[in-house]
Structure formats: structure tokens, C-alpha cells
N, C-alpha and C positions, 0 to 999 in steps of 0.2 A: 240577496240582500246585498243594499247598497254600502257603502262604506256607511254611511248616516245612521240606517239602518242597524247595525252591530253597534256603533258609538252611543247611540241612543239606547237601547238594549241593554251594554253593559252598566251603562248609569240606574236604568231602571232594574236593573240584578241588582247593585249595592243600593239602592235605595228602599227596596224591597226588602232585601237581608235581614232577619233580627241578629244575627248576630254581629254586624256589621253596628248594631247601635254601640257595643261597647268598642270596638276598635274604632269607630269612625275614621274610615281611610278617606283621604284626599284626593283630589282628581290629579295629574299630573298631565299638562299637554304641551307638546311640544309647536311650534305655531311658526312657519314661513313665511316671512316679511319680507315685501320687494326692497332692494335696493340693500339688506342687511348680510354681512357676509356668516353670521350664525342664526339657527332657531332662536327664537326666544322661549324660556317656560313660565310655564303661567300655571299655579294651582288654586284650586279651589277648593278649600275647606267642604267637608262632609255637609256640615249644617247648611252652606249655600245651594246641595248641589239638585236639589227640585226646581228651584226658583232657575239655576244656571242650565237644566235642562232644557229650559221652555225657548230660555231665548239663542241656545244651541240648536234648538228644533227650528225656531221662526227665521235665524241669520245664515244661517249655513245652507247650502244643496247639496246635494246627494254624494258628492265627490269630497262634500266637509271643506268646501271653499266658501270664505264669508261671501254673500248675493251681493253687499253693496262695494265689493272691492276683492274681484275674481283671483288678483297678485297673494292672497292672504288666505292661507289652508292650513288645516289643523294636519300633522303630519304623521303625527305619534302620540297616544294616552295608555296611562295605567293608572293605579291606584295605588298608593303609597301610604 
């Protein structure tokens, strides 16, 4: 399983999990950006996950590097 497949599977599980409708966990991403000393942190609210999942599926390769700029990469994610 590629990193992208695992990432998208994790999002799918959160979207489909009915108990999450109450807690509504956000997705926290750590992004490696070129020429920046530290990773950026992006938070996607639960209500945006379905649309963001489609974006991540289209815009990132199997290693979670941005297709338009391979120097940008999702290095870590978790739900909070």
C-alpha cells in the first residue's frame, strides 16, 4: 500500500465513521516546503474532508508529493 493509499483510506474511515459525526475531528497535516526551515501545519475541518479528499487524490502522487511541485510533500497527518 502506498502512502497516498493509506492517507486516503484514513480519511475515508473518518468520513464513514458515524461516531465522528459527533466529535467531528479535523485533519492536521504537516507539509514540507522548499526553502522553509520548518514544516507548515494545515488544519482541514471535518466538514471539508470530503472535498479535500478529492483534492488530495488528484493533486498528490503515491508518495504524497505535490504533482505540480515535487518539493512540496505531506510528511505526516493525524486527526485531532
